[in-house]
C-alpha positions as CSV (number, residue, x, y, z in Angstrom):
1,M,51.0,-130.8,-103.6
2,K,49.0,-128.3,-105.6
3,A,46.9,-130.1,-108.5
4,S,43.7,-129.0,-110.0
5,L,40.9,-131.2,-112.0
6,S,42.5,-130.0,-115.5
7,R,45.6,-131.5,-114.1
8,A,54.6,-175.2,-108.0
9,A,56.8,-178.5,-107.0
10,L,57.3,-181.6,-109.2
11,A,53.9,-184.0,-108.4
12,G,53.1,-185.5,-105.2
13,A,56.1,-183.2,-103.3
14,A,54.3,-181.5,-100.6
15,V,56.7,-178.1,-99.6
16,L,56.6,-176.0,-96.2
17,I,56.3,-172.4,-96.9
18,T,57.0,-169.7,-94.1
19,G,57.7,-166.3,-94.6
20,A,56.8,-163.0,-92.1
21,A,54.2,-162.6,-90.0
22,T,53.0,-159.1,-88.0
23,T,51.2,-158.5,-84.6
24,L,48.6,-156.0,-85.5
25,L,46.9,-153.8,-83.1
26,A,43.0,-154.4,-82.6
27,T,40.5,-151.7,-81.6
28,T,41.1,-152.2,-77.6
29,A,43.8,-150.7,-75.9
30,H,45.3,-154.8,-76.3
31,A,47.2,-156.0,-80.0
32,A,45.9,-158.8,-81.9
33,A,48.5,-161.8,-82.4
34,A,48.3,-162.2,-86.5
35,G,50.8,-165.2,-87.7
36,C,49.7,-168.6,-89.8
37,S,52.0,-171.6,-91.5
38,A,51.2,-172.5,-95.1
39,Q,51.4,-176.1,-96.5
40,Y,51.7,-176.3,-100.5
41,T,51.7,-179.2,-102.4
42,V,50.9,-180.7,-106.0
43,P,48.9,-184.1,-105.7
44,S,48.7,-184.9,-109.6
45,Q,50.8,-183.2,-113.0
46,W,50.5,-183.7,-116.4
47,S,51.8,-182.7,-119.3
48,T,50.4,-179.0,-119.7
49,G,48.8,-179.1,-116.0
50,F,48.8,-179.7,-112.4
51,T,46.4,-180.1,-109.7
52,G,47.8,-177.8,-106.2
53,S,46.4,-178.2,-103.0
54,V,47.5,-175.1,-100.4
55,T,46.5,-175.7,-96.4
56,V,46.4,-172.7,-94.2
57,T,46.8,-172.9,-90.3
58,N,46.0,-169.8,-88.5
59,L,48.5,-169.1,-85.7
60,G,47.1,-165.7,-84.3
61,D,43.3,-164.4,-82.8
62,P,40.4,-165.8,-85.2
63,V,39.9,-164.4,-89.3
64,S,37.2,-163.4,-90.5
65,N,36.5,-163.2,-94.4
66,W,39.9,-164.7,-95.2
67,V,42.1,-164.5,-98.6
68,L,44.8,-166.6,-99.0
69,G,47.3,-165.1,-101.2
70,W,50.5,-167.2,-103.0
71,S,52.7,-165.9,-106.6
72,F,54.0,-168.3,-109.1
73,T,57.3,-167.8,-110.3
74,A,57.1,-169.8,-113.7
75,G,53.9,-168.5,-115.1
76,Q,51.3,-170.7,-114.4
77,Q,48.0,-169.9,-114.6
78,V,44.8,-171.3,-112.5
79,T,41.9,-172.3,-114.4
80,Q,39.9,-174.0,-111.3
81,G,39.5,-173.5,-108.2
82,W,37.1,-175.6,-105.2
83,N,36.5,-174.5,-101.3
84,A,37.3,-170.6,-102.3
85,T,36.6,-167.6,-104.8
86,F,39.9,-167.5,-107.0
87,T,41.1,-164.6,-109.0
88,Q,44.3,-163.6,-110.3
89,S,46.4,-161.3,-111.3
90,G,49.8,-161.5,-113.4
91,S,51.7,-163.9,-111.0
92,R,49.0,-163.2,-107.4
93,V,47.0,-165.4,-106.8
94,E,44.2,-164.8,-104.4
95,A,41.6,-167.5,-103.1
96,S,38.7,-165.8,-101.6
97,Q,36.2,-166.8,-98.3
98,P,33.3,-168.7,-99.6
99,S,30.1,-167.5,-98.5
100,W,29.2,-170.4,-96.8
101,A,32.5,-170.8,-95.3
102,T,33.4,-169.3,-91.3
103,P,36.0,-167.5,-90.0
104,I,39.5,-169.8,-88.9
105,A,39.5,-170.0,-85.5
106,T,43.0,-169.9,-83.4
107,G,44.6,-173.3,-84.3
108,A,42.3,-173.6,-87.0
109,S,43.4,-174.7,-90.7
110,V,41.7,-174.0,-93.9
111,N,42.6,-175.6,-97.4
112,V,41.8,-174.7,-101.0
113,G,42.7,-176.7,-104.0
114,F,42.8,-175.8,-107.8
115,N,43.9,-177.2,-111.2
116,A,46.2,-175.2,-113.2
117,T,48.5,-174.5,-116.1
118,W,52.4,-174.7,-116.7
119,S,55.0,-174.9,-119.6
120,G,58.1,-175.4,-118.5
121,T,59.0,-176.3,-115.4
122,N,56.4,-175.8,-112.4
123,P,58.1,-174.9,-109.0
124,A,56.5,-174.0,-105.5
125,A,54.9,-171.6,-105.4
126,T,55.4,-168.7,-102.4
127,G,54.7,-165.6,-100.9
128,F,51.8,-167.1,-98.6
129,T,49.9,-164.8,-97.0
130,L,46.6,-165.0,-95.0
131,N,44.6,-161.9,-94.9
132,G,47.7,-160.0,-95.3
133,V,50.1,-161.4,-93.0
134,A,52.9,-163.6,-94.5
135,C,52.5,-166.8,-93.1
136,T,56.3,-167.7,-90.9
137,G,54.6,-170.6,-88.3
138,A,55.3,-168.0,-86.2
139,T,53.3,-164.7,-84.5
140,T,56.0,-161.7,-83.9
141,P,55.9,-157.8,-83.1
142,P,54.3,-155.5,-86.4
143,T,56.3,-155.7,-89.1
144,T,58.6,-152.5,-88.8
145,P,61.5,-150.7,-90.9
146,P,64.7,-152.3,-90.1
147,T,66.7,-149.9,-88.2
148,T,70.3,-149.8,-86.4
149,T,68.2,-147.6,-83.8
150,P,66.9,-149.1,-80.4
151,P,63.2,-149.1,-79.4
152,A,62.8,-145.2,-78.2
153,A,60.6,-143.4,-76.4
154,G,62.3,-140.5,-76.8
155,T,60.7,-136.3,-77.0
156,L,61.2,-134.4,-80.4
157,P,63.8,-131.7,-80.3
158,T,62.9,-128.2,-80.9
159,S,65.0,-128.1,-84.2
160,F,65.9,-130.3,-86.6
161,R,68.7,-131.4,-88.9
162,W,69.2,-133.3,-91.5
163,S,70.8,-134.9,-94.1
164,S,69.4,-135.8,-97.9
165,S,70.0,-139.0,-100.0
166,G,70.6,-138.2,-103.9
167,V,67.5,-138.5,-106.2
168,L,66.6,-142.1,-105.5
169,V,63.5,-142.7,-107.4
170,S,62.5,-140.8,-111.1
171,P,59.7,-141.8,-113.2
172,K,59.9,-144.7,-115.7
173,N,58.3,-144.5,-119.0
174,D,56.4,-146.9,-120.7
175,A,54.4,-146.9,-124.5
176,S,51.2,-146.0,-122.3
177,H,52.9,-143.5,-119.8
178,T,55.5,-140.2,-120.5
179,I,56.2,-138.8,-117.5
180,A,57.0,-135.6,-115.9
181,G,57.9,-136.1,-112.6
182,I,57.0,-138.8,-109.6
183,K,55.9,-137.0,-106.4
184,D,53.5,-136.9,-103.3
185,P,55.1,-139.9,-101.5
186,T,53.9,-142.7,-98.9
187,I,55.4,-145.4,-97.6
188,V,55.1,-148.6,-95.4
189,Y,57.7,-151.6,-95.0
190,A,55.9,-154.9,-94.5
191,E,56.0,-158.7,-96.0
192,G,59.9,-157.5,-95.8
193,R,59.7,-155.1,-98.6
194,W,59.4,-151.4,-98.9
195,H,55.9,-150.2,-100.3
196,V,55.9,-146.9,-102.3
197,F,52.6,-145.2,-103.8
198,A,53.2,-141.9,-105.1
199,S,51.6,-139.3,-108.0
200,T,52.8,-139.1,-111.6
201,A,52.7,-136.1,-113.2
202,N,52.2,-134.4,-116.7
203,A,51.0,-131.4,-118.5
204,A,47.9,-133.7,-119.2
205,G,47.3,-134.3,-115.6
206,Y,47.8,-137.1,-112.7
207,N,47.9,-140.4,-111.5
208,L,48.9,-143.0,-109.3
209,V,52.4,-145.1,-109.4
210,Y,53.5,-147.9,-107.4
211,L,56.9,-149.8,-106.5
212,S,58.3,-152.1,-104.3
213,F,62.1,-153.3,-102.9
214,T,63.6,-155.0,-100.2
215,D,66.9,-151.9,-100.3
216,W,67.1,-148.7,-100.3
217,A,69.8,-149.2,-103.5
218,Q,67.3,-151.1,-105.2
219,A,64.4,-148.0,-105.4
220,G,65.5,-146.7,-108.3
221,S,65.7,-149.8,-110.4
222,A,62.2,-150.8,-108.9
223,T,59.3,-151.8,-111.7
224,Q,56.8,-149.0,-111.6
225,Y,53.5,-150.3,-111.9
226,Y,50.9,-148.0,-112.9
227,L,48.1,-148.0,-111.1
228,D,45.7,-147.0,-114.5
229,Q,45.9,-150.3,-114.9
230,S,43.9,-151.5,-111.5
231,P,40.1,-150.7,-110.7
232,I,41.7,-147.5,-109.3
233,G,41.4,-146.7,-113.3
234,A,42.6,-143.3,-115.0
235,G,41.7,-140.3,-114.7
236,Y,42.4,-137.6,-111.8
237,R,44.1,-139.7,-109.1
238,A,47.0,-138.0,-106.9
239,A,48.4,-137.6,-103.9
240,P,48.4,-141.3,-102.5
241,Q,48.6,-142.2,-98.5
242,V,48.6,-146.4,-96.9
243,F,48.4,-147.2,-93.9
244,Y,46.7,-150.9,-92.6
245,F,43.1,-150.6,-91.0
246,A,43.5,-153.2,-88.1
247,P,40.3,-153.5,-87.0
248,T,38.9,-154.9,-90.3
249,A,42.4,-156.3,-91.7
250,T,42.5,-154.1,-94.6
251,W,44.7,-152.0,-96.7
252,Y,43.2,-148.4,-97.0
253,L,45.0,-146.1,-99.7
254,V,43.9,-142.6,-99.9
255,Y,44.0,-140.0,-102.7
256,Q,42.3,-137.0,-104.3
257,T,39.5,-137.1,-107.4
258,G,38.3,-134.0,-106.8
259,L,36.8,-135.7,-103.2
260,P,38.2,-137.4,-101.1
261,S,38.6,-140.6,-102.4
262,Y,40.0,-144.3,-101.0
263,S,40.6,-148.1,-102.8
264,T,41.5,-151.3,-100.7
265,T,42.8,-154.4,-100.7
266,K,43.6,-157.5,-99.0
267,T,46.8,-157.7,-100.4
268,I,49.6,-154.5,-100.3
269,S,51.8,-156.6,-102.7
270,N,49.7,-156.9,-105.9
271,P,49.2,-154.1,-107.3
272,G,46.4,-154.9,-109.3
273,S,44.0,-155.8,-106.6
274,W,43.2,-152.5,-105.2
275,S,39.3,-151.7,-105.1
276,A,37.9,-149.2,-107.3
277,P,37.7,-145.5,-105.8
278,K,34.9,-144.5,-102.8
279,N,34.5,-141.6,-101.8
280,F,35.2,-140.9,-98.2
281,Q,32.8,-137.0,-99.0
282,S,30.2,-136.8,-101.6
283,S,30.8,-133.5,-101.8
284,M,32.8,-130.2,-100.8
285,P,31.4,-129.0,-96.9
286,A,30.1,-125.7,-96.9
287,I,33.0,-124.3,-94.6
288,I,35.6,-125.6,-97.2
289,S,33.7,-123.7,-100.1
290,A,32.7,-120.4,-97.8
291,N,36.7,-120.1,-97.6
292,I,38.3,-121.5,-100.3
293,G,38.9,-118.5,-102.5
294,S,40.7,-119.7,-105.6
295,G,42.4,-122.7,-103.9
296,Y,41.8,-126.4,-104.3
297,W,40.7,-128.6,-102.2
298,V,43.6,-131.5,-102.1
299,D,46.1,-133.5,-100.0
300,F,43.6,-135.8,-97.5
301,W,45.0,-137.6,-94.7
302,V,43.9,-140.2,-92.2
303,V,44.5,-141.0,-89.0
304,C,43.0,-142.0,-85.9
305,D,43.1,-142.7,-82.0
306,L,41.8,-145.7,-80.4
307,T,38.0,-144.3,-80.8
308,N,38.1,-141.6,-83.6
309,C,39.5,-141.1,-87.1
310,Y,40.0,-137.8,-88.6
311,L,40.3,-136.6,-92.2
312,Y,42.5,-133.8,-92.7
313,S,42.8,-131.4,-95.7
314,S,43.9,-128.3,-97.0
315,D,42.8,-125.8,-100.1
316,D,45.7,-124.0,-100.9
317,N,44.7,-120.5,-99.3
318,G,45.2,-120.6,-95.6
319,H,43.0,-122.9,-94.2
320,L,43.9,-126.8,-92.5
321,Y,40.7,-128.9,-92.4
322,R,39.4,-131.5,-90.8
323,A,36.6,-134.2,-90.6
324,E,35.8,-137.0,-88.1
325,T,34.3,-140.4,-87.8
326,T,34.2,-143.0,-85.2
327,L,36.7,-145.9,-85.5
328,A,33.8,-148.5,-85.7
329,S,32.3,-146.2,-87.7
330,F,35.4,-145.7,-90.6
331,P,35.3,-145.8,-94.1
332,S,31.7,-143.9,-93.4
333,G,30.6,-140.8,-91.8
334,F,32.9,-138.2,-92.0
335,T,30.7,-135.0,-90.8
336,N,31.9,-132.2,-88.7
337,T,34.5,-130.6,-90.9
338,R,36.0,-127.9,-89.5
339,I,38.6,-125.3,-89.9
340,E,42.0,-127.1,-88.0
341,M,44.4,-124.2,-88.5
342,Q,44.2,-120.7,-90.4
343,D,47.2,-118.0,-91.4
344,A,46.3,-114.9,-93.5
345,N,49.5,-115.2,-96.1
346,K,48.5,-118.5,-97.6
347,Y,51.6,-119.5,-98.2
348,N,52.8,-120.1,-94.4
349,L,49.9,-122.9,-94.6
350,F,49.8,-124.0,-98.1
351,E,49.3,-127.5,-98.5
352,A,50.3,-131.3,-97.9
353,S,49.7,-131.5,-94.0
354,N,51.0,-135.1,-92.2
355,V,49.7,-136.1,-89.2
356,Y,51.7,-139.0,-86.8
357,K,51.3,-139.9,-83.1
358,V,55.0,-140.3,-81.7
359,K,55.9,-143.6,-79.8
360,G,56.2,-143.4,-76.1
361,G,53.6,-141.5,-75.3
362,N,50.7,-139.1,-76.2
363,T,51.9,-136.4,-78.0
364,Y,51.2,-135.9,-82.2
365,L,53.1,-134.2,-84.9
366,L,51.5,-132.7,-87.0
367,L,53.7,-130.8,-90.8
368,V,52.1,-128.5,-93.3
369,E,54.2,-127.6,-96.3
370,A,54.6,-123.8,-97.0
371,I,55.9,-121.8,-99.5
372,G,59.2,-119.9,-98.0
373,S,60.0,-116.3,-98.7
374,N,62.4,-117.3,-101.8
375,G,59.3,-119.2,-103.7
376,R,60.9,-122.9,-102.3
377,R,58.8,-125.1,-100.9
378,Y,59.4,-126.0,-96.5
379,F,57.3,-127.9,-93.6
380,R,56.8,-126.5,-91.1
381,S,55.7,-128.4,-87.5
382,W,53.2,-128.4,-84.3
383,T,52.7,-131.0,-81.6
384,A,49.3,-131.5,-79.3
385,N,48.4,-133.8,-76.7
386,G,45.9,-135.0,-79.0
387,L,44.2,-135.2,-82.2
388,N,41.1,-133.2,-80.5
389,G,43.6,-130.0,-81.1
390,G,45.1,-127.7,-79.4
391,W,48.7,-127.3,-81.6
392,Q,51.9,-125.6,-80.5
393,A,54.1,-124.0,-82.4
394,L,57.3,-126.6,-82.8
395,A,59.6,-125.8,-85.3
396,A,57.9,-123.4,-87.6
397,T,59.0,-120.6,-89.3
398,E,61.4,-119.8,-92.3
399,S,64.3,-119.4,-89.9
400,N,63.6,-122.8,-87.8
401,P,61.7,-125.1,-89.9
402,F,61.2,-128.6,-89.3
403,A,62.8,-129.3,-93.1
404,R,63.8,-126.7,-95.5
405,A,67.1,-126.7,-97.5
406,S,68.6,-124.1,-95.1
407,N,68.9,-127.0,-92.6
408,V,69.5,-130.1,-94.7
409,T,73.0,-131.0,-96.1
410,F,73.9,-132.7,-99.0
411,T,76.6,-134.5,-100.0
412,G,77.9,-132.8,-103.0
413,T,76.1,-130.0,-104.8
414,A,72.2,-129.7,-103.4
415,W,70.2,-131.3,-106.2
416,T,67.2,-129.4,-104.3
417,Q,66.3,-126.6,-103.1
418,D,62.2,-127.4,-102.1
419,I,61.6,-130.1,-99.9
420,S,57.7,-131.1,-100.0
421,H,55.4,-133.5,-99.9
422,G,56.3,-136.4,-98.8
423,E,55.9,-139.1,-95.6
424,M,57.9,-139.9,-93.0
425,I,58.9,-143.5,-92.4
426,R,56.8,-145.0,-89.5
427,D,57.3,-147.3,-86.7
428,G,54.5,-150.0,-88.4
429,V,52.0,-149.8,-90.5
430,D,48.4,-149.3,-88.7
431,Q,45.9,-146.3,-89.1
432,T,47.7,-145.6,-85.6
433,L,51.1,-143.8,-87.9
434,T,52.7,-144.4,-85.0
435,I,56.6,-142.7,-86.1
436,D,59.8,-143.2,-83.4
437,P,61.1,-140.1,-82.6
438,C,65.1,-141.9,-82.7
439,A,64.7,-143.3,-86.4
440,I,63.6,-140.1,-88.0
441,R,63.4,-140.0,-92.2
442,Y,61.4,-138.7,-94.5
443,L,60.5,-139.7,-97.9
444,Y,60.4,-135.8,-99.9
445,Q,60.0,-135.0,-103.6
446,G,62.4,-132.5,-105.2
447,L,62.8,-131.0,-107.7
448,D,66.2,-129.5,-110.0
449,P,66.2,-125.5,-108.6
450,A,66.8,-124.6,-112.1
451,A,63.6,-125.9,-113.6
452,G,60.7,-124.0,-114.3
453,G,57.5,-123.6,-116.5
454,D,54.1,-125.6,-115.9
455,Y,53.5,-127.0,-112.0
456,N,52.1,-130.2,-113.8
457,S,55.6,-130.4,-116.0
458,L,58.5,-129.7,-113.1
459,P,60.3,-132.7,-113.0
460,W,60.1,-133.6,-109.9
461,R,61.6,-137.3,-107.7
462,L,61.9,-138.9,-104.7
463,G,64.7,-138.1,-101.8
464,L,64.8,-139.6,-98.5
465,L,65.7,-136.9,-95.5
466,T,67.5,-139.0,-92.0
467,Q,67.5,-136.0,-88.8
468,T,71.2,-135.9,-87.6
469,N,70.5,-134.3,-84.4
470,S,68.3,-137.0,-82.3
471,A,68.8,-136.8,-78.8
472,C,68.3,-140.4,-78.1
């Protein structure tokens, strides 16, 4: 993206609750098991309040710094709690490990209690989680997007063909937000739902929005939660990227504030739980200052292997940059910023880089947004055998692009001629950003071909590409 700084249950009743579980990638090559079961009871209830109890049993590997979460469905509000530190945002409640408590060992349980108010009805709480993992009473493989394609170890083609949906997501204005465009989406599938974060834009500038749904048919009607209502705050925040950092069981939202910034949460389904912004780097590295010209430092992207994490960025001036830190040090320690790739024609290597690990091998896929000779946006692609560079062109020209209007089929009249800033549908949620080469889909921003004027005021909308020429 181009952006600038201007720019409940009855009394005595017990309910056993289950949901979805996941397996998370540990810092070693083996996978750490994760899973839990939850029991919710209401030992006592009176006309305006009740006492609740939640017992969660850890079925996976030991869990440190635990956070129990659940949702009320009838407006219940916690007024007092014990055995944990309680917070509530809307319907979502989180009970965090107190300073005196210990980790939850495999097979061990933890119990928290609380008093709360109710009015009208007091149904059982739902959506129980342990450190973001929904409690099913079992451990299961990693949460992955539903697909009709079998698990595969295929390879990438040398040319791509796509079909596009129509417009799936448009801005939703409210009394405090008048939005021209919704853009720069990032997406994961977790806890049985799609979670989308995106930029919102208008002439006054940028911020972030969150929406969630279970089926793509619901995307357009999904509630849009503006993240300036969260600790992320108001002001310039744009171009998000979301992933689950498995070594610390924490969700990260990466975005730009002028600097590469991030927020964290233990519960992706609670948009009010994101932390206030912190920075990966405190200032622009000298090598970027020396090469940025009249461009902007934008579109920060994090991806990790089993040893290191890498921070990619662009400058709208023909340069792709990369900084690095160790997996153990993340999110701190990003140094050694270098030029990863450059082009004398800045429009050939403009912005919005994505880097993914291709499932079934050691191949990595790099995408960078370019501006074509017709002024329309499209993606070029490269591959490498590791994140230490050595990128080789895959589909990297206007005549053989990764994704451009020329290799996309639309139903009816094409609603956009721009295939711009977005993200792959990933095969999991963690920091490796792994994609299945046999089930490639890309959530992108598009634009009415007749639109023009101020860039921040353009009516960007979200659509979904599906690859149609897979060799799998």
